[in-house]
DSSP file (Angstrom, degrees, kcal/mol; ACC not computed):
  #  RESIDUE AA STRUCTURE BP1 BP2  ACC     N-H-->O    O-->H-N    N-H-->O    O-->H-N    TCO  KAPPA ALPHA  PHI   PSI    X-CA   Y-CA   Z-CA
    1    1 A X              0   0    0      0, 0.0    25,-0.0     0, 0.0    29,-0.0   0.000 360.0 360.0 360.0 128.6  -22.4    5.7    1.2
    2    2 A X        -     0   0    0      1,-0.1     2,-0.0     2,-0.1     5,-0.0  -0.208 360.0 -92.0 -64.2 159.0  -20.6    8.7    2.5
    3    3 A X     >  -     0   0    0      1,-0.1     4,-1.8    81,-0.0     5,-0.2  -0.322  30.7-115.8 -68.1 157.3  -19.9   11.8    0.3
    4    4 A X  H  > S+     0   0    0     79,-0.6     4,-2.6     2,-0.2     5,-0.2   0.904 119.3  53.3 -61.1 -37.0  -16.5   12.0   -1.6
    5    5 A X  H  > S+     0   0    0      1,-0.2     4,-2.9     2,-0.2    -1,-0.2   0.939 108.7  48.4 -62.0 -45.3  -15.8   15.1    0.6
    6    6 A X  H  > S+     0   0    0      1,-0.2     4,-1.4     2,-0.2    -1,-0.2   0.853 110.7  50.0 -64.9 -29.1  -16.4   13.2    3.8
    7    7 A X  H  X S+     0   0    0     -4,-1.8     4,-2.8     2,-0.2    -1,-0.2   0.897 111.7  48.9 -71.6 -41.5  -14.3   10.3    2.7
    8    8 A X  H  X S+     0   0    0     -4,-2.6     4,-2.6     2,-0.2     5,-0.2   0.924 105.6  57.4 -61.5 -41.9  -11.4   12.8    1.8
    9    9 A X  H  X S+     0   0    0     -4,-2.9     4,-0.5     1,-0.2    -1,-0.2   0.903 114.6  37.6 -54.2 -44.1  -11.8   14.5    5.1
   10   10 A X  H  < S+     0   0    0     -4,-1.4     3,-0.4    -5,-0.2     4,-0.3   0.844 113.1  57.2 -75.6 -30.2  -11.1   11.1    6.9
   11   11 A X  H >< S+     0   0    0     -4,-2.8     3,-1.9     1,-0.2    -2,-0.2   0.919 102.8  55.7 -68.8 -39.4   -8.5    9.9    4.3
   12   12 A X  H 3< S+     0   0    0     -4,-2.6    -1,-0.2     1,-0.3    -2,-0.2   0.757 103.0  54.3 -68.3 -20.0   -6.3   13.0    4.9
   13   13 A X  T 3< S+     0   0    0     -4,-0.5    -1,-0.3    -3,-0.4     2,-0.3   0.548 104.7  73.3 -86.4  -4.5   -6.2   12.3    8.6
   14   14 A X    <   -     0   0    0     -3,-1.9     2,-0.3    -4,-0.3     3,-0.0  -0.705  60.1-164.6-110.8 154.8   -4.9    8.8    7.9
   15   15 A X    >>  -     0   0    0     -2,-0.3     3,-1.6     0, 0.0     4,-0.8  -0.908  48.9 -28.1-126.0 164.8   -1.6    7.3    6.6
   16   16 A X  H >> S+     0   0    0     -2,-0.3     4,-1.3     1,-0.3     3,-1.1   0.073 126.5  11.0  49.5-129.3   -0.4    4.2    5.3
   17   17 A X  H 3> S+     0   0    0      1,-0.3     4,-2.2     2,-0.2    -1,-0.3   0.776 123.8  62.8 -59.9 -29.4   -2.2    1.0    6.3
   18   18 A X  H <> S+     0   0    0     -3,-1.6     4,-2.2     1,-0.2    -1,-0.3   0.857 101.5  52.7 -65.0 -32.6   -5.1    3.1    7.8
   19   19 A X  H <X S+     0   0    0     -3,-1.1     4,-2.2    -4,-0.8    -1,-0.2   0.902 108.7  49.9 -71.4 -39.8   -5.8    4.5    4.3
   20   20 A X  H  X S+     0   0    0     -4,-1.3     4,-2.5     1,-0.2    -2,-0.2   0.926 109.9  51.1 -63.4 -43.9   -6.0    0.9    3.0
   21   21 A X  H  X S+     0   0    0     -4,-2.2     4,-2.8     1,-0.2    -2,-0.2   0.900 107.5  52.8 -60.9 -41.5   -8.4    0.0    5.8
   22   22 A X  H  X S+     0   0    0     -4,-2.2     4,-2.6     1,-0.2    -1,-0.2   0.921 110.1  47.7 -62.4 -41.8  -10.6    2.9    5.0
   23   23 A X  H  X S+     0   0    0     -4,-2.2     4,-2.0     2,-0.2    -1,-0.2   0.879 112.2  50.0 -61.8 -40.0  -10.8    1.8    1.2
   24   24 A X  H  X S+     0   0    0     -4,-2.5     4,-1.9     2,-0.2    -2,-0.2   0.940 109.4  50.2 -68.8 -44.3  -11.6   -1.7    2.3
   25   25 A X  H  X S+     0   0    0     -4,-2.8     4,-0.9     1,-0.2    -2,-0.2   0.938 110.1  52.1 -60.3 -45.9  -14.4   -0.5    4.7
   26   26 A X  H >< S+     0   0    0     -4,-2.6     3,-1.3     1,-0.2     4,-0.4   0.923 104.8  55.7 -49.8 -47.8  -15.8    1.6    1.7
   27   27 A X  H >< S+     0   0    0     -4,-2.0     3,-1.5     1,-0.3    -1,-0.2   0.886 101.8  56.5 -56.2 -43.0  -15.8   -1.4   -0.4
   28   28 A X  H 3< S+     0   0    0     -4,-1.9    -1,-0.3     1,-0.2    -2,-0.2   0.716  98.0  64.1 -58.9 -25.1  -17.9   -3.1    2.2
   29   29 A X  T << S+     0   0    0     -3,-1.3    -1,-0.2    -4,-0.9    -2,-0.2   0.540  77.1 111.9 -74.3 -11.5  -20.5   -0.3    1.9
   30   30 A X  S <  S-     0   0    0     -3,-1.5    36,-0.1    -4,-0.4     3,-0.1  -0.325  80.4-103.1 -68.9 143.0  -21.4   -1.1   -1.8
   31   31 A X        -     0   0    0     34,-0.3    36,-0.5     1,-0.1     2,-0.1  -0.401  50.8 -93.4 -60.9 144.8  -24.8   -2.5   -2.5
   32   32 A X        -     0   0    0     34,-0.1     2,-0.6     1,-0.1    -1,-0.1  -0.436  37.4-139.8 -67.3 133.7  -24.5   -6.2   -3.0
   33   33 A X        -     0   0    0     34,-0.2     5,-0.1    -2,-0.1    -1,-0.1  -0.835  18.8-120.0 -95.4 115.3  -24.2   -7.2   -6.7
   34   34 A X    >   -     0   0    0     -2,-0.6     3,-1.2     1,-0.1     4,-0.4  -0.179  17.0-127.2 -49.2 144.6  -26.1  -10.1   -7.9
   35   35 A X  G >  S+     0   0    0      1,-0.3     3,-1.9     2,-0.2    -1,-0.1   0.895 108.7  64.4 -60.5 -35.1  -23.8  -13.0   -9.3
   36   36 A X  G 3  S+     0   0    0      1,-0.3    -1,-0.3     3,-0.0    -2,-0.1   0.733  97.2  54.1 -59.1 -26.0  -26.0  -13.0  -12.4
   37   37 A X  G <  S+     0   0    0     -3,-1.2     2,-1.7     1,-0.1    -1,-0.3   0.548  83.0  92.2 -85.6  -9.4  -24.9   -9.5  -13.2
   38   38 A X    <   +     0   0    0     -3,-1.9     2,-0.2    -4,-0.4    -1,-0.1  -0.595  61.3 133.5 -92.1  79.2  -21.1  -10.4  -13.0
   39   39 A X  S >> S-     0   0    0     -2,-1.7     3,-1.1     1,-0.0     4,-0.6  -0.690  73.9 -95.1-119.9 171.1  -20.7  -11.2  -16.8
   40   40 A X  G >4 S+     0   0    0      1,-0.2     3,-0.7    -2,-0.2    -1,-0.0   0.826 123.0  60.9 -49.7 -35.7  -18.2  -10.3  -19.5
   41   41 A X  G 34 S+     0   0    0      1,-0.3    -1,-0.2     3,-0.0    -3,-0.1   0.802 109.4  37.0 -74.2 -28.8  -20.4   -7.6  -20.5
   42   42 A X  G <4 S+     0   0    0     -3,-1.1    11,-2.6    -5,-0.1     2,-0.4   0.346  91.7 114.8-107.2  13.4  -20.3   -5.7  -17.1
   43   43 A X  B <<  -A   52   0A   0     -3,-0.7     2,-0.5    -4,-0.6     9,-0.2  -0.680  67.0-129.0 -80.9 134.1  -16.6   -6.5  -16.5
   44   44 A X    >   -     0   0    0      7,-3.3     3,-0.8    -2,-0.4     7,-0.3  -0.651  24.8-134.2 -77.8 122.4  -14.2   -3.5  -16.4
   45   45 A X  T 3  S+     0   0    0     -2,-0.5    76,-0.1     1,-0.2     3,-0.1  -0.481  80.5  31.6 -75.7 152.1  -11.2   -4.1  -18.8
   46   46 A X  T 3  S+     0   0    0      1,-0.3     2,-0.4    -2,-0.1    -1,-0.2   0.352  81.3 123.9  86.4  -1.2   -7.8   -3.3  -17.7
   47   47 A X    <   -     0   0    0     -3,-0.8    -1,-0.3    71,-0.2    68,-0.1  -0.708  55.9-145.3 -93.1 140.1   -8.0   -4.1  -14.0
   48   48 A X  S    S+     0   0    0     66,-1.0     2,-0.2    -2,-0.4    -1,-0.1   0.852  93.2  49.3 -72.3 -27.6   -5.6   -6.6  -12.5
   49   49 A X  S    S-     0   0    0     65,-0.3     2,-0.4    -3,-0.1    -2,-0.1  -0.581 108.0 -95.1 -94.5 167.5   -8.4   -7.8  -10.2
   50   50 A X        -     0   0    0     -2,-0.2    20,-1.5    -7,-0.0     2,-0.4  -0.759  46.0-179.0 -88.8 136.7  -11.9   -8.6  -11.6
   51   51 A X  E     - B   0  69A   0     -2,-0.4    -7,-3.3    -7,-0.3     2,-0.4  -0.999   8.3-168.9-137.1 127.4  -14.2   -5.6  -11.4
   52   52 A X  E     -AB  43  68A   0     16,-2.5    16,-1.9    -2,-0.4     2,-0.4  -0.955   3.8-175.8-119.5 137.4  -17.8   -5.6  -12.5
   53   53 A X  E     - B   0  67A   0    -11,-2.6     2,-0.5    -2,-0.4    14,-0.2  -0.981   3.1-174.9-138.3 126.3  -20.1   -2.5  -12.9
   54   54 A X  E     - B   0  66A   0     12,-3.3    12,-2.6    -2,-0.4     2,-0.2  -0.951  15.4-144.3-121.9 112.0  -23.5   -2.5  -13.7
   55   55 A X  E     + B   0  65A   0     -2,-0.5     2,-0.3    10,-0.2    10,-0.2  -0.493  25.0 163.4 -82.6 139.7  -25.4    0.9  -14.3
   56   56 A X  E     - B   0  64A   0      8,-2.4     8,-2.7    -2,-0.2     2,-0.3  -0.852  27.8-128.2-135.1 173.2  -29.0    1.4  -13.3
   57   57 A X  E     - B   0  63A   0     -2,-0.3     6,-0.2     6,-0.2     2,-0.1  -0.950  19.4-126.7-125.8 156.9  -31.2    4.4  -12.8
   58   58 A X    >   -     0   0    0      4,-2.3     3,-1.7    -2,-0.3     6,-0.1  -0.350  38.9 -93.5 -86.8 171.5  -33.4    5.2   -9.8
   59   59 A X  T 3  S+     0   0    0      1,-0.3    -1,-0.1     2,-0.1    -2,-0.0   0.765 127.1  53.1 -47.4 -37.0  -37.0    6.0  -10.0
   60   60 A X  T 3  S-     0   0    0      2,-0.0    -1,-0.3     1,-0.0    29,-0.0   0.085 125.3 -99.1 -95.8  25.1  -36.3    9.7  -10.2
   61   61 A X  S <  S+     0   0    0     -3,-1.7    29,-0.7     1,-0.2     2,-0.3   0.710  76.1 141.0  75.3  19.6  -33.9    9.2  -13.1
   62   62 A X  B     -C   89   0B   0     27,-0.2    -4,-2.3    28,-0.1     2,-0.3  -0.675  56.0-107.7 -90.1 150.8  -30.6    9.3  -11.1
   63   63 A X  E     +B   57   0A   0     25,-3.0    24,-2.0    -2,-0.3    25,-0.4  -0.578  36.9 180.0 -78.6 145.7  -27.7    7.0  -11.9
   64   64 A X  E     -B   56   0A   0     -8,-2.7    -8,-2.4    -2,-0.3     2,-0.4  -0.972  10.3-156.5-140.8 122.8  -27.0    4.2   -9.5
   65   65 A X  E     -B   55   0A   0     -2,-0.4     2,-0.5   -10,-0.2   -34,-0.3  -0.840   8.6-157.1-106.3 132.3  -24.3    1.7  -10.0
   66   66 A X  E     +B   54   0A   0    -12,-2.6   -12,-3.3    -2,-0.4     2,-0.3  -0.913  29.7 166.0-101.8 136.8  -24.0   -1.8   -8.7
   67   67 A X  E     +B   53   0A   0     -2,-0.5     2,-0.3   -36,-0.5   -14,-0.2  -0.960  14.7 174.3-147.1 161.4  -20.3   -2.9   -8.6
   68   68 A X  E     -B   52   0A   0    -16,-1.9   -16,-2.5    -2,-0.3     2,-0.3  -0.960   7.7-167.5-160.0 163.3  -18.1   -5.6   -7.1
   69   69 A X  E     -B   51   0A   0     -2,-0.3   -18,-0.2   -18,-0.2     6,-0.1  -0.960  28.4-131.8-157.5 149.0  -14.5   -6.8   -7.2
   70   70 A X  S    S+     0   0    0    -20,-1.5     2,-0.4    -2,-0.3   -19,-0.1   0.211  92.2  73.9 -91.9  20.7  -12.9  -10.0   -6.0
   71   71 A X  S  > S-     0   0    0    -21,-0.3     4,-2.3     1,-0.1     5,-0.1  -0.998  75.4-143.5-129.7 133.9  -10.1   -7.9   -4.3
   72   72 A X  H  > S+     0   0    0     -2,-0.4     4,-1.5     2,-0.2   -45,-0.2   0.870  99.1  42.7 -65.9 -47.3  -10.8   -5.9   -1.1
   73   73 A X  H  > S+     0   0    0      2,-0.2     4,-2.3     1,-0.2     3,-0.4   0.944 115.3  50.5 -71.9 -45.7   -8.7   -2.8   -1.8
   74   74 A X  H  > S+     0   0    0      1,-0.3     4,-2.2     2,-0.2    -2,-0.2   0.924 108.3  52.0 -56.3 -45.7   -9.8   -2.7   -5.4
   75   75 A X  H  X S+     0   0    0     -4,-2.3     4,-2.4     1,-0.2    -1,-0.3   0.843 107.7  54.2 -54.1 -36.4  -13.4   -2.9   -4.3
   76   76 A X  H  X S+     0   0    0     -4,-1.5     4,-2.0    -3,-0.4    -1,-0.2   0.881 108.4  48.0 -65.5 -41.6  -12.6    0.1   -2.0
   77   77 A X  H  X S+     0   0    0     -4,-2.3     4,-1.7     2,-0.2    -2,-0.2   0.879 109.8  52.6 -69.7 -34.8  -11.3    2.0   -5.0
   78   78 A X  H  X S+     0   0    0     -4,-2.2     4,-2.9     2,-0.2     3,-0.4   0.947 111.1  48.0 -56.3 -53.5  -14.4    1.1   -7.0
   79   79 A X  H  X S+     0   0    0     -4,-2.4     4,-2.0     1,-0.3    -2,-0.2   0.851 108.1  53.3 -64.2 -34.1  -16.5    2.4   -4.1
   80   80 A X  H  < S+     0   0    0     -4,-2.0     4,-0.4     2,-0.2    -1,-0.3   0.855 110.3  47.2 -69.7 -35.5  -14.5    5.6   -3.9
   81   81 A X  H >< S+     0   0    0     -4,-1.7     3,-1.4    -3,-0.4     4,-0.4   0.928 112.8  50.4 -58.7 -53.9  -15.1    6.3   -7.6
   82   82 A X  H >X S+     0   0    0     -4,-2.9     4,-3.3     1,-0.3     3,-1.5   0.812  96.8  67.0 -58.0 -33.8  -18.7    5.5   -7.2
   83   83 A X  T 3< S+     0   0    0     -4,-2.0   -79,-0.6     1,-0.3    -1,-0.3   0.786  99.4  56.2 -65.2 -21.7  -19.1    7.9   -4.1
   84   84 A X  T <4 S+     0   0    0     -3,-1.4    -1,-0.3    -4,-0.4    -2,-0.2   0.694 124.1  17.5 -78.8 -21.7  -18.4   10.7   -6.6
   85   85 A X  T X4 S+     0   0    0     -3,-1.5     3,-1.7    -4,-0.4    -2,-0.2   0.523  86.0 129.7-128.0 -20.5  -21.3    9.8   -9.1
   86   86 A X  T 3< S-     0   0    0     -4,-3.3   -22,-0.2     1,-0.3     3,-0.1  -0.153  84.3  -5.1 -51.9 129.9  -23.7    7.6   -7.1
   87   87 A X  T 3  S+     0   0    0    -24,-2.0     2,-0.3     1,-0.2    -1,-0.3   0.710  99.1 129.5  57.0  29.5  -27.4    8.8   -7.3
   88   88 A X    <   -     0   0    0     -3,-1.7   -25,-3.0   -25,-0.4    -1,-0.2  -0.781  69.4 -88.0-106.1 158.5  -26.7   11.9   -9.2
   89   89 A X  B  >  -C   62   0B   0     -2,-0.3     4,-2.2   -27,-0.2     5,-0.2  -0.310  33.7-121.7 -66.0 145.7  -28.5   13.0  -12.3
   90   90 A X  H  > S+     0   0    0    -29,-0.7     4,-2.5     1,-0.2     5,-0.2   0.878 113.0  57.2 -55.9 -40.0  -26.9   11.6  -15.6
   91   91 A X  H  > S+     0   0    0      1,-0.2     4,-1.3     2,-0.2    -1,-0.2   0.912 107.6  45.8 -57.4 -43.4  -26.5   15.3  -16.8
   92   92 A X  H  > S+     0   0    0      1,-0.2     4,-0.6    -3,-0.2    -1,-0.2   0.874 115.5  46.6 -71.3 -35.3  -24.4   16.2  -13.7
   93   93 A X  H >< S+     0   0    0     -4,-2.2     3,-0.5     1,-0.2    -1,-0.2   0.847 108.6  54.9 -73.8 -34.6  -22.3   13.0  -14.0
   94   94 A X  H 3< S+     0   0    0     -4,-2.5    -1,-0.2    -5,-0.2    -2,-0.2   0.827 114.0  42.5 -70.6 -28.9  -21.7   13.5  -17.8
   95   95 A X  H 3< S+     0   0    0     -4,-1.3    -1,-0.2    -5,-0.2    -2,-0.2   0.589  94.8 101.0 -91.0  -5.6  -20.4   16.9  -17.1
   96   96 A X    <<  -     0   0    0     -4,-0.6     2,-0.9    -3,-0.5     3,-0.2  -0.449  68.8-137.3 -83.6 142.6  -18.3   16.0  -14.1
   97   97 A X     >  -     0   0    0      1,-0.2     4,-1.9    -2,-0.2     5,-0.2  -0.865  24.8-179.3 -98.6  94.6  -14.4   15.5  -14.3
   98   98 A X  H  > S+     0   0    0     -2,-0.9     4,-2.1     2,-0.2    -1,-0.2   0.898  78.0  57.6 -71.3 -40.9  -14.4   12.4  -12.1
   99   99 A X  H  > S+     0   0    0      1,-0.2     4,-0.8     2,-0.2     3,-0.2   0.955 110.0  45.2 -52.7 -47.3  -10.4   12.2  -12.5
  100  100 A X  H  4 S+     0   0    0      1,-0.2     3,-0.5     2,-0.2     4,-0.3   0.865 107.9  54.9 -66.4 -35.2  -10.2   15.7  -11.0
  101  101 A X  H  < S+     0   0    0     -4,-1.9     3,-0.4     1,-0.2    -1,-0.2   0.842 114.7  43.1 -67.6 -29.9  -12.7   14.9   -8.2
  102  102 A X  H >< S+     0   0    0     -4,-2.1     3,-1.4    -3,-0.2     5,-0.4   0.589  88.2  92.4 -89.1 -10.0  -10.3   11.9   -7.3
  103  103 A X  G >< S+     0   0    0     -4,-0.8     3,-1.1    -3,-0.5    -1,-0.2   0.737  73.0  64.3 -63.4 -28.3   -7.1   13.8   -7.6
  104  104 A X  G 3  S+     0   0    0     -3,-0.4    -1,-0.3    -4,-0.3    -2,-0.1   0.734  96.7  60.6 -65.0 -20.7   -6.9   14.9   -3.9
  105  105 A X  G <  S-     0   0    0     -3,-1.4    -1,-0.2    -4,-0.1     5,-0.2   0.648  92.1-149.7 -83.0 -11.1   -6.5   11.2   -2.9
  106  106 A X    X>  +     0   0    0     -3,-1.1     4,-1.9    -4,-0.3     3,-0.7   0.908  24.7 175.3  45.7  49.8   -3.3   10.8   -5.0
  107  107 A X  H 3> S+     0   0    0     -5,-0.4     4,-2.2     1,-0.2    -1,-0.1   0.876  71.3  54.6 -55.1 -37.7   -4.2    7.2   -5.7
  108  108 A X  H 34 S+     0   0    0      1,-0.2    -1,-0.2     2,-0.2    -2,-0.1   0.824 109.0  50.7 -63.5 -30.5   -1.3    6.6   -8.0
  109  109 A X  H <4 S+     0   0    0     -3,-0.7    -1,-0.2     1,-0.2    -2,-0.2   0.899 119.4  33.5 -73.4 -40.3    1.1    7.8   -5.3
  110  110 A X  H  < S+     0   0    0     -4,-1.9     2,-0.3    -5,-0.2    -2,-0.2   0.631 116.3  56.0 -95.5 -14.2   -0.3    5.5   -2.4
  111  111 A X  S  < S-     0   0    0     -4,-2.2     5,-0.1    -5,-0.3   -91,-0.0  -0.882  88.6-101.0-125.4 155.6   -1.2    2.5   -4.4
  112  112 A X    >>  -     0   0    0     -2,-0.3     3,-0.9     1,-0.1     4,-0.8  -0.235  35.5-113.5 -68.7 161.4    0.6    0.2   -6.7
  113  113 A X  H 3> S+     0   0    0      1,-0.2     4,-1.8     2,-0.2     3,-0.4   0.802 115.4  64.4 -68.1 -29.8    0.0    0.7  -10.6
  114  114 A X  H 34 S+     0   0    0      1,-0.2   -66,-1.0     2,-0.2   -65,-0.3   0.816 103.0  46.8 -57.8 -37.7   -1.7   -2.8  -10.6
  115  115 A X  H <4 S+     0   0    0     -3,-0.9    -1,-0.2     1,-0.2    -2,-0.2   0.663 119.0  38.2 -89.2  -9.7   -4.4   -1.5   -8.4
  116  116 A X  H >< S+     0   0    0     -4,-0.8     3,-1.9    -3,-0.4     4,-0.4   0.587  85.8  92.9-110.0  -9.5   -5.0    1.7  -10.3
  117  117 A X  T 3< S+     0   0    0     -4,-1.8     3,-0.3     1,-0.3     4,-0.2   0.727  86.8  50.9 -61.6 -23.4   -4.7    0.7  -13.9
  118  118 A X  T >> S+     0   0    0     -4,-0.3     4,-1.9     1,-0.2     3,-0.9   0.578  85.1  91.6 -84.5  -7.3   -8.3    0.0  -14.5
  119  119 A X  H <> S+     0   0    0     -3,-1.9     4,-2.7     1,-0.3    -1,-0.2   0.885  83.9  50.6 -60.2 -42.8   -9.5    3.4  -13.0
  120  120 A X  H 3> S+     0   0    0     -4,-0.4     4,-1.9    -3,-0.3    -1,-0.3   0.776 111.0  49.4 -64.1 -23.3   -9.5    5.3  -16.2
  121  121 A X  H <> S+     0   0    0     -3,-0.9     4,-1.9    -4,-0.2    -1,-0.2   0.874 112.0  49.1 -83.3 -31.5  -11.6    2.5  -17.9
  122  122 A X  H  X S+     0   0    0     -4,-1.9     4,-2.3     2,-0.2    -2,-0.2   0.962 112.0  48.2 -68.3 -54.2  -14.0    2.6  -15.0
  123  123 A X  H  X S+     0   0    0     -4,-2.7     4,-2.8     1,-0.2    -2,-0.2   0.912 112.4  49.5 -47.8 -52.4  -14.3    6.3  -15.2
  124  124 A X  H  X S+     0   0    0     -4,-1.9     4,-2.8     1,-0.2    -1,-0.2   0.844 109.4  50.8 -54.2 -43.5  -14.8    6.1  -19.0
  125  125 A X  H  X S+     0   0    0     -4,-1.9     4,-2.0     2,-0.2    -1,-0.2   0.926 111.5  48.7 -63.1 -47.2  -17.6    3.4  -18.5
  126  126 A X  H  X S+     0   0    0     -4,-2.3     4,-2.2     1,-0.2    -2,-0.2   0.921 113.2  46.8 -64.0 -47.9  -19.3    5.7  -16.0
  127  127 A X  H  X S+     0   0    0     -4,-2.8     4,-2.5     2,-0.2     5,-0.3   0.902 111.0  51.9 -65.3 -42.4  -19.1    8.8  -18.3
  128  128 A X  H  X S+     0   0    0     -4,-2.8     4,-1.8     1,-0.2    -1,-0.2   0.882 110.7  48.2 -53.8 -41.3  -20.3    6.8  -21.4
  129  129 A X  H  X S+     0   0    0     -4,-2.0     4,-2.2     2,-0.2    -2,-0.2   0.897 112.2  48.7 -69.6 -40.9  -23.3    5.7  -19.5
  130  130 A X  H  X S+     0   0    0     -4,-2.2     4,-1.7     1,-0.2   -36,-0.2   0.897 112.1  48.2 -64.0 -41.2  -24.1    9.2  -18.2
  131  131 A X  H  X S+     0   0    0     -4,-2.5     4,-1.3     2,-0.2    -1,-0.2   0.868 110.8  50.6 -67.8 -37.9  -23.8   10.7  -21.6
  132  132 A X  H  < S+     0   0    0     -4,-1.8     3,-0.3    -5,-0.3    -2,-0.2   0.934 115.6  41.9 -66.9 -43.2  -26.0    8.1  -23.2
  133  133 A X  H  < S+     0   0    0     -4,-2.2    -2,-0.2     1,-0.2    -1,-0.2   0.801 113.9  53.2 -75.5 -27.8  -28.7    8.5  -20.5
  134  134 A X  H  <        0   0    0     -4,-1.7    -1,-0.2     1,-0.2    -2,-0.2   0.728 360.0 360.0 -79.1 -22.6  -28.4   12.4  -20.5
  135  135 A X     <        0   0    0     -4,-1.3    -1,-0.2    -3,-0.3    -2,-0.1   0.464 360.0 360.0 -73.1 360.0  -28.9   12.5  -24.3
C-alpha cells in the first residue's frame, strides 16, 4: 500500500470522478479479510455501508489492520485511513493525529456525509487499539 503522502500527491493532481477512481483502486489494494472475521465485533459503527476492521500485530510488534467494506468508495476511504497507520509501531499510531493527517484530502468537501460519517468511529477504533497495545 502506498504511503499517505504518495496518495496525496496523486490525489491533488486529480478532480471529481478521478478522485473516486483513486479511492476505489486503493480499496482494491487492501489485504483480503477472511469472511470469518466479518462479525459484529469487528464492524465499525456509524458507517452507512458495512465496514469491518480487525487489528493484528506483525512479528516485529507493528500494527496491521485487516479491513473490508461492501461499498467500493467506502472501502477506498478505509484504505486511505489505514495508509496513515498501517505497519507502524503502536506507540507512533497512539500519538498520531489521524484526523489531521487526513485533512489535506478534504473528504467531507468531496464526498457525501453518508460516505464519511463512520470515519471518526474508525479513527477512534484505531487509536484505542494503538493505545491498548502501546501500554
